[in-house]
C-alpha positions as CSV (number, residue, x, y, z in Angstrom):
1,X,-4.5,-47.1,-32.5
2,X,-1.1,-46.8,-31.0
3,X,0.2,-48.1,-27.7
4,X,0.0,-44.7,-26.2
5,X,-3.6,-44.4,-27.3
6,X,-4.7,-47.6,-25.6
7,X,-4.1,-46.2,-22.1
8,X,-6.8,-43.6,-22.5
9,X,-9.1,-45.4,-24.9
10,X,-12.8,-45.7,-24.1
11,X,-13.9,-48.8,-22.2
12,X,-16.4,-49.7,-24.9
13,X,-16.9,-48.6,-28.4
14,X,-19.3,-45.7,-28.8
15,X,-22.3,-46.3,-31.0
16,X,-21.7,-45.2,-34.6
17,X,-23.5,-42.2,-36.0
18,X,-24.7,-43.0,-39.5
19,X,-25.4,-39.4,-40.2
20,X,-21.8,-38.7,-40.8
21,X,-21.0,-41.8,-42.7
22,X,-20.3,-41.1,-46.4
23,X,-22.5,-43.0,-48.9
24,X,-21.2,-44.0,-52.3
25,X,-22.8,-41.4,-54.6
26,X,-23.6,-43.9,-57.4
27,X,-24.9,-46.7,-55.1
28,X,-28.6,-47.4,-55.7
29,X,-30.9,-46.4,-52.9
30,X,-32.4,-49.1,-50.6
31,X,-36.2,-49.1,-51.2
32,X,-39.1,-50.7,-49.4
33,X,-40.2,-53.9,-50.9
34,X,-43.8,-53.6,-49.7
35,X,-46.1,-50.7,-49.2
36,X,-45.5,-48.6,-46.1
37,X,-47.5,-50.3,-43.3
38,X,-49.8,-48.3,-41.0
39,X,-48.6,-47.4,-37.5
40,X,-49.9,-49.9,-35.0
41,X,-51.6,-48.0,-32.2
42,X,-54.8,-49.9,-31.2
43,X,-55.2,-53.2,-29.3
44,X,-56.8,-54.8,-32.4
45,X,-53.9,-53.8,-34.6
46,X,-51.4,-55.0,-32.1
47,X,-53.1,-58.4,-31.9
48,X,-53.1,-58.7,-35.6
49,X,-49.4,-57.8,-35.7
50,X,-48.6,-60.4,-33.0
51,X,-50.5,-63.1,-35.0
52,X,-48.6,-62.2,-38.2
53,X,-45.2,-62.2,-36.5
54,X,-45.9,-65.5,-34.7
55,X,-46.8,-67.0,-38.1
56,X,-43.6,-65.8,-39.7
57,X,-40.3,-67.8,-39.9
58,X,-36.7,-67.2,-38.9
59,X,-35.1,-64.5,-36.8
60,X,-36.7,-61.1,-36.0
61,X,-35.3,-57.8,-37.1
62,X,-35.8,-55.0,-34.6
63,X,-35.1,-51.4,-34.2
64,X,-36.3,-48.5,-32.0
65,X,-36.4,-44.8,-32.4
66,X,-36.0,-42.5,-29.4
67,X,-36.0,-38.7,-29.1
68,X,-32.7,-38.2,-27.3
69,X,-32.1,-34.7,-28.5
70,X,-35.5,-33.6,-27.4
71,X,-36.6,-35.7,-24.4
72,X,-35.0,-36.4,-21.0
73,X,-36.1,-40.1,-21.1
74,X,-34.6,-42.7,-23.4
75,X,-38.0,-44.3,-24.0
76,X,-38.8,-45.8,-27.4
77,X,-41.3,-43.7,-29.5
78,X,-41.4,-46.2,-32.4
79,X,-40.5,-49.8,-32.7
80,X,-39.9,-51.5,-36.0
81,X,-40.2,-55.2,-36.5
82,X,-39.7,-57.4,-39.6
83,X,-39.8,-61.1,-40.1
84,X,-39.8,-63.4,-43.1
85,X,-43.4,-64.2,-44.0
86,X,-44.7,-61.4,-41.8
87,X,-43.5,-58.2,-43.4
88,X,-42.6,-55.0,-41.6
89,X,-44.6,-53.6,-38.7
90,X,-44.3,-50.1,-37.2
91,X,-45.5,-50.1,-33.6
92,X,-46.2,-47.0,-31.5
93,X,-45.2,-48.1,-27.9
94,X,-46.7,-44.9,-26.4
95,X,-50.2,-46.2,-27.3
96,X,-49.8,-49.2,-25.0
97,X,-49.2,-49.9,-21.3
98,X,-46.8,-52.7,-22.4
99,X,-45.9,-54.8,-25.4
100,X,-45.7,-58.2,-23.6
101,X,-48.0,-59.7,-26.2
102,X,-45.4,-58.8,-28.8
103,X,-42.7,-60.5,-26.7
104,X,-44.8,-63.6,-26.5
105,X,-45.2,-63.6,-30.3
106,X,-41.4,-63.5,-30.7
107,X,-41.4,-66.9,-28.9
108,X,-37.7,-66.9,-28.0
109,X,-36.5,-66.5,-31.6
110,X,-33.3,-64.7,-32.4
111,X,-33.5,-60.9,-32.5
112,X,-31.3,-59.0,-35.0
113,X,-30.3,-55.5,-33.8
114,X,-27.8,-53.0,-34.9
115,X,-25.9,-51.5,-32.0
116,X,-28.0,-53.4,-29.5
117,X,-26.9,-51.4,-26.4
118,X,-28.7,-48.4,-27.8
119,X,-32.1,-50.2,-27.9
120,X,-32.1,-53.0,-25.3
121,X,-33.0,-50.8,-22.4
122,X,-35.9,-48.9,-24.1
123,X,-37.2,-52.2,-25.4
124,X,-37.1,-53.7,-21.9
125,X,-39.1,-50.8,-20.6
126,X,-42.1,-52.0,-22.7
127,X,-41.7,-55.6,-21.9
128,X,-39.5,-56.9,-24.7
129,X,-36.5,-59.1,-23.6
130,X,-34.3,-61.1,-26.0
131,X,-33.4,-64.8,-25.4
132,X,-31.0,-64.9,-28.4
133,X,-29.7,-62.0,-30.4
134,X,-27.3,-61.0,-33.2
135,X,-25.8,-57.5,-33.2
136,X,-24.7,-56.5,-36.7
137,X,-22.7,-53.5,-35.4
138,X,-20.8,-55.6,-32.8
139,X,-20.2,-58.3,-35.4
140,X,-18.8,-55.7,-37.8
141,X,-16.3,-54.6,-35.1
142,X,-15.2,-58.2,-34.5
143,X,-14.5,-58.4,-38.2
144,X,-12.5,-55.2,-37.9
145,X,-14.4,-53.5,-40.7
146,X,-13.4,-49.9,-41.2
147,X,-17.0,-48.6,-40.8
148,X,-19.7,-50.3,-38.8
149,X,-22.7,-48.0,-39.0
150,X,-25.8,-49.5,-40.5
151,X,-25.5,-47.4,-43.7
152,X,-21.9,-48.5,-44.1
153,X,-22.7,-52.2,-43.6
154,X,-25.6,-52.1,-46.0
155,X,-23.3,-50.4,-48.6
156,X,-20.5,-52.9,-47.9
157,X,-22.5,-56.1,-48.1
158,X,-25.4,-55.2,-50.3
159,X,-24.1,-52.4,-52.5
160,X,-27.0,-50.2,-51.5
161,X,-27.1,-46.7,-50.0
162,X,-29.2,-46.1,-46.9
163,X,-30.1,-42.5,-46.1
164,X,-30.0,-41.6,-42.4
165,X,-31.3,-38.1,-42.5
166,X,-34.0,-38.6,-39.8
167,X,-31.9,-40.4,-37.1
168,X,-31.8,-37.2,-35.0
169,X,-35.5,-36.3,-35.5
170,X,-37.9,-35.8,-32.6
171,X,-39.6,-39.2,-32.7
172,X,-42.0,-38.1,-29.9
173,X,-43.8,-36.0,-32.6
174,X,-47.4,-37.2,-33.3
175,X,-48.5,-37.9,-35.9
176,X,-45.1,-39.1,-37.4
177,X,-44.5,-37.8,-40.9
178,X,-44.6,-40.3,-43.6
179,X,-40.9,-39.8,-44.7
180,X,-39.9,-40.5,-41.2
181,X,-41.9,-43.8,-41.2
182,X,-40.3,-44.8,-44.5
183,X,-36.9,-44.1,-43.0
184,X,-37.8,-46.2,-39.9
185,X,-39.1,-49.1,-42.0
186,X,-35.9,-49.2,-44.1
187,X,-33.8,-49.7,-40.9
188,X,-35.2,-53.2,-40.6
189,X,-35.7,-53.9,-44.3
190,X,-32.5,-55.8,-44.9
191,X,-31.3,-56.7,-41.4
192,X,-32.0,-60.4,-42.0
193,X,-29.9,-60.5,-45.2
194,X,-27.2,-58.4,-43.5
195,X,-27.1,-60.8,-40.5
196,X,-26.6,-63.8,-42.8
197,X,-23.8,-62.2,-44.8
198,X,-22.0,-61.0,-41.7
199,X,-22.4,-64.4,-40.0
200,X,-20.8,-66.1,-43.0
201,X,-17.8,-63.7,-42.7
202,X,-17.5,-64.5,-39.0
203,X,-17.4,-68.2,-39.8
204,X,-14.7,-67.7,-42.4
205,X,-12.7,-65.6,-40.0
206,X,-13.0,-68.2,-37.2
207,X,-14.7,-65.6,-35.0
208,X,-18.3,-67.0,-34.8
209,X,-17.8,-68.4,-31.3
210,X,-16.3,-65.1,-30.2
211,X,-19.4,-63.3,-31.5
212,X,-21.7,-65.9,-29.8
213,X,-20.1,-65.1,-26.4
214,X,-20.4,-61.3,-27.0
215,X,-24.1,-61.7,-28.0
216,X,-24.7,-63.9,-24.9
217,X,-23.3,-61.1,-22.7
218,X,-25.6,-58.6,-24.2
219,X,-28.6,-60.5,-22.9
220,X,-27.9,-59.2,-19.4
221,X,-27.0,-55.7,-20.5
222,X,-28.3,-53.2,-17.8
223,X,-27.2,-50.0,-19.4
224,X,-24.0,-48.0,-18.9
225,X,-22.6,-47.7,-15.3
226,X,-24.1,-44.7,-13.4
227,X,-21.7,-41.7,-13.3
228,X,-20.7,-40.7,-9.7
229,X,-20.7,-37.0,-10.5
230,X,-22.7,-36.6,-13.7
231,X,-22.6,-32.8,-13.4
232,X,-18.9,-32.9,-14.4
233,X,-20.1,-33.6,-17.9
234,X,-20.9,-29.9,-18.2
235,X,-19.3,-28.8,-21.4
236,X,-16.5,-26.2,-20.7
237,X,-16.2,-27.1,-17.1
238,X,-12.6,-26.1,-17.1
239,X,-13.7,-22.5,-17.2
240,X,-15.0,-22.7,-13.7
241,X,-12.0,-21.6,-11.7
242,X,-11.9,-22.9,-8.1
243,X,-14.1,-25.1,-5.9
244,X,-16.7,-22.4,-5.2
245,X,-17.4,-22.0,-8.9
246,X,-17.6,-25.8,-9.3
247,X,-20.1,-25.8,-6.4
248,X,-22.3,-23.3,-8.2
249,X,-22.1,-25.3,-11.4
250,X,-23.1,-28.5,-9.5
251,X,-26.1,-26.7,-7.9
252,X,-27.4,-25.3,-11.2
253,X,-26.8,-28.5,-13.1
254,X,-28.8,-30.5,-10.5
255,X,-31.6,-27.9,-10.6
256,X,-31.7,-28.1,-14.4
257,X,-31.7,-31.9,-14.3
258,X,-34.7,-32.0,-11.9
259,X,-36.6,-29.6,-14.2
260,X,-35.7,-31.6,-17.3
261,X,-36.7,-34.9,-15.8
262,X,-40.0,-33.5,-14.6
263,X,-40.8,-32.0,-18.0
264,X,-39.3,-34.9,-20.0
265,X,-37.2,-32.4,-21.9
266,X,-33.5,-32.8,-22.8
267,X,-31.5,-30.6,-20.3
268,X,-29.8,-28.5,-22.9
269,X,-33.1,-27.2,-24.0
270,X,-33.9,-26.0,-20.5
271,X,-30.5,-24.2,-20.0
272,X,-27.5,-24.7,-22.2
273,X,-24.2,-25.7,-20.6
274,X,-22.6,-22.5,-21.7
275,X,-25.2,-20.6,-19.6
276,X,-24.5,-22.7,-16.6
277,X,-20.8,-21.7,-16.9
278,X,-21.7,-18.0,-17.3
279,X,-23.9,-18.1,-14.2
280,X,-21.2,-19.8,-12.2
281,X,-18.3,-17.6,-13.2
282,X,-20.2,-14.3,-13.0
283,X,-23.0,-15.0,-10.5
284,X,-25.7,-12.3,-10.3
285,X,-26.2,-10.6,-7.0
286,X,-30.0,-10.5,-7.1
287,X,-32.9,-11.6,-9.3
288,X,-32.9,-8.2,-11.1
289,X,-29.3,-8.7,-12.1
290,X,-30.1,-12.2,-13.2
291,X,-33.0,-11.0,-15.3
292,X,-30.8,-8.5,-17.0
293,X,-28.2,-11.1,-18.1
294,X,-28.0,-11.8,-21.8
295,X,-28.7,-15.5,-21.3
296,X,-32.1,-14.7,-19.8
297,X,-33.4,-13.1,-23.0
298,X,-34.5,-16.5,-24.2
299,X,-37.9,-17.7,-23.0
300,X,-36.7,-21.2,-22.0
301,X,-34.1,-20.2,-19.3
302,X,-36.2,-17.2,-18.3
303,X,-39.1,-19.4,-17.2
304,X,-37.0,-20.8,-14.4
305,X,-35.1,-17.7,-13.2
306,X,-36.0,-18.3,-9.5
307,X,-34.7,-21.9,-9.7
308,X,-31.4,-20.7,-11.2
309,X,-31.0,-17.9,-8.6
310,X,-31.8,-20.3,-5.7
311,X,-29.2,-22.8,-7.0
312,X,-26.6,-20.0,-7.3
313,X,-27.3,-18.9,-3.7
314,X,-27.0,-22.5,-2.5
315,X,-23.7,-22.9,-4.3
316,X,-22.3,-19.6,-2.9
317,X,-23.4,-20.5,0.6
318,X,-21.9,-24.1,0.6
319,X,-19.6,-24.9,3.5
320,X,-16.0,-25.3,2.4
321,X,-16.0,-28.9,3.4
322,X,-19.0,-29.6,1.1
323,X,-17.5,-28.0,-2.0
324,X,-16.6,-30.4,-4.8
325,X,-12.9,-31.2,-5.4
326,X,-11.2,-29.9,-8.5
327,X,-10.6,-33.4,-9.7
328,X,-13.3,-36.0,-10.3
329,X,-13.6,-38.8,-7.8
330,X,-13.0,-42.3,-9.2
331,X,-12.8,-45.8,-7.7
332,X,-10.2,-46.9,-10.2
333,X,-6.6,-45.9,-10.9
334,X,-5.7,-42.3,-11.7
335,X,-5.3,-41.1,-15.3
336,X,-2.3,-42.9,-16.9
337,X,-0.5,-39.6,-17.5
338,X,0.0,-39.3,-13.8
339,X,1.3,-42.9,-13.3
340,X,5.0,-42.1,-14.0
341,X,5.0,-39.8,-10.9
342,X,2.6,-41.6,-8.7
343,X,3.6,-45.2,-9.4
344,X,6.5,-45.7,-11.9
345,X,6.4,-49.5,-11.5
346,X,2.8,-49.6,-12.5
347,X,3.5,-47.2,-15.4
348,X,6.1,-49.7,-16.7
349,X,3.6,-52.6,-16.3
350,X,1.0,-50.6,-18.2
351,X,3.5,-49.9,-21.0
352,X,4.3,-53.6,-21.4
353,X,0.7,-54.6,-21.2
354,X,-0.4,-52.1,-23.8
355,X,2.2,-53.4,-26.2
356,X,1.1,-57.0,-25.7
357,X,-2.5,-56.1,-26.2
358,X,-1.7,-54.3,-29.4
359,X,0.3,-57.2,-30.8
360,X,-2.5,-59.7,-30.0
361,X,-5.1,-57.4,-31.5
362,X,-3.2,-57.0,-34.7
363,X,-2.5,-60.7,-35.0
364,X,-6.2,-61.5,-34.7
365,X,-7.4,-58.6,-36.8
366,X,-9.4,-57.0,-34.0
367,X,-9.8,-53.5,-32.6
368,X,-8.0,-53.4,-29.3
369,X,-11.1,-52.2,-27.4
370,X,-12.9,-55.3,-28.6
371,X,-10.1,-57.6,-27.6
372,X,-10.2,-56.4,-24.0
373,X,-11.5,-53.3,-22.1
374,X,-8.7,-50.7,-21.8
375,X,-10.0,-50.0,-18.3
376,X,-9.5,-53.6,-17.3
377,X,-5.9,-53.5,-18.5
378,X,-5.4,-50.3,-16.5
379,X,-6.9,-51.9,-13.4
380,X,-4.6,-54.9,-13.6
381,X,-1.5,-52.8,-14.3
382,X,-2.2,-50.5,-11.4
383,X,-3.0,-53.2,-8.9
384,X,-2.2,-56.7,-10.1
385,X,-2.9,-59.8,-8.0
386,X,-0.5,-60.4,-5.1
387,X,0.5,-63.6,-6.8
388,X,0.8,-62.8,-10.6
389,X,-0.1,-66.2,-12.1
390,X,-2.2,-67.2,-15.1
391,X,-4.9,-68.5,-12.8
392,X,-5.0,-65.3,-10.7
393,X,-5.0,-63.0,-13.7
394,X,-7.7,-65.1,-15.3
395,X,-9.8,-64.8,-12.2
396,X,-9.5,-61.0,-12.2
397,X,-10.4,-60.8,-15.9
398,X,-13.5,-63.0,-15.4
399,X,-14.6,-61.0,-12.3
400,X,-14.4,-57.8,-14.3
401,X,-16.4,-59.0,-17.2
402,X,-13.9,-60.4,-19.8
403,X,-15.3,-63.2,-21.9
404,X,-13.8,-66.6,-22.2
405,X,-12.5,-66.0,-25.7
406,X,-10.8,-62.8,-24.6
407,X,-9.1,-64.5,-21.7
408,X,-7.9,-67.3,-23.8
409,X,-6.2,-65.0,-26.2
410,X,-4.5,-62.6,-23.7
411,X,-4.1,-64.2,-20.3
412,X,-0.7,-65.8,-20.7
413,X,1.2,-63.0,-22.5
414,X,-0.6,-60.4,-20.3
415,X,0.5,-62.3,-17.2
416,X,4.1,-62.3,-18.4
417,X,3.9,-58.5,-19.1
418,X,2.5,-57.9,-15.6
419,X,5.1,-59.9,-13.9
420,X,8.2,-58.9,-15.8
């Protein structure tokens, strides 16, 4: 990543997608050590599972499968658990009101998760809360490994290939096909071994305490911040010319979102983004005109024609004062590309700060976004403390979520960059 890239870098690393990760062709495939266990979906089976897990030893490997491409909700449709002396367990959370007995069986032991932020919220929904955890993906990032998807880490540390062909499957399907269950069981098969090998590398690199702080912060993870204007995520929004068209997009998007939530179906399956843009840019004059549009030939969108037409009419009738602005509203500073014109002094501060962050990241063999949130650097450069001291900058960093290890690495040189 270059200094210019840092200004617009994401605030947190996106979860890796193992589907696109190349697997060494000649690497042996990871296989299940034990026969595939049955899916736990009765109270008696759950009690037996809890007893076995409680009798096991060591940390607990966990994973969850959702149906993000098919369902509106992010609930878990399968939870996989493995512990030494207990074996692997595949639990159907849909069959139970909660899984608090399972949380009790975990008894405060360390959880091992890969990309914990993907699973923590759906696990909390069923009553599972970690007291200690180890995130193999986040640890891989702190080690600055080139690829940190689960398949890549299994290959790197164990020399085994892990197929990820069912990661985007509809896990709300019942019954779940056996190949999917094998795939799910494999996701926790070697997490304990993987954790130990990665932990050893963290120790060698002098980064174990950094990782401990990162893992501690994950215990209070509450999900990504809520977007102020989520309808602006509509793909191709730039094609909507003018505030009136944007108002129609917003009305249709919100109607679609209500329908999708009510039916627990991913919004794009109700009405694709491209269709929202077509309706907003060439709005039909009446229901018959809407019915004749190409996008209404598909059964899905056609079922809700009256809702789409009502939304279009609402958008077209909006008072000028209630139309959305052409630019998204944000609480923070404007996009860095506008700084040179709006606030050239802040632009210079940002340039110096980015260079310092890059140098520190390279010196410590870290991705810049794991050293410190790019958004936090932008906030400080745009509006630094009135008295730019190490103490004041430290206070801002802490207030905005930086960990102690991050502050210790960057606060003095960053303070100097801000005050130059």
